[in-house]
N, C-alpha and C positions, 0 to 999 in steps of 0.2 A: 688534039685528039687524045694525047696521053693523059691529060687531066680528067677528061670525061671517063676514060676506062678506069683510071685509078679511083675516081669517085664512085663509080658503080661497084667496083670490087670492094671498096671500103664499106659501102652500104650493105652489101651481102654479108660481109664479116660482122657488121653491127647487128643485123637481123639474126644471124646464126647464134651470136653470143647471147642476145636477149632471149631467144627461144631456149637455149641451153640453161639459162638462169630463170626460167619462167616462174617458178614458185618462190623465188627469193628476191623480193622487190628491191631491197637496199643494195643487193649485189648488181642488179640491173642498172640502178642509178650510178653506182661507182664505175661499172664497166663502160657505160655510155659516156660518162665524164672523161675517163681515161682514154677511150678510143677517140673521142672528139678532140682532145688535146693532142694526141699523137697524130691525128689527121691534119690538124692545123700546123703542127711543126713540120710534118712531111711536105706539105704544100709550100711552106716557106723555105725549106732547106734543100729539097731535091731539085737539082738543076734541070733534069729532064721534064719536070712538071712546071717549072717557071718559064721555060722556053729560053734559057740562057742565063747569063749572069746579070743580076739587076743593076750592079754597079756599072757594068759596061754599057748598058742601055741608057743610063742617065747621062752619060758623057757625050 
């Protein structure tokens, strides 16, 4: 459930950022790339989004 809420909040942040940069296309691309990378890192690193420690689950 936390991952769904986090994804929806991140989607809203992405839409708001793109609307704020509406007339600057290159800045939209850069912001989308950076927010996408931060989202990917957050999903991989945040324990509450992974549902626990990945190492512990593999053992």
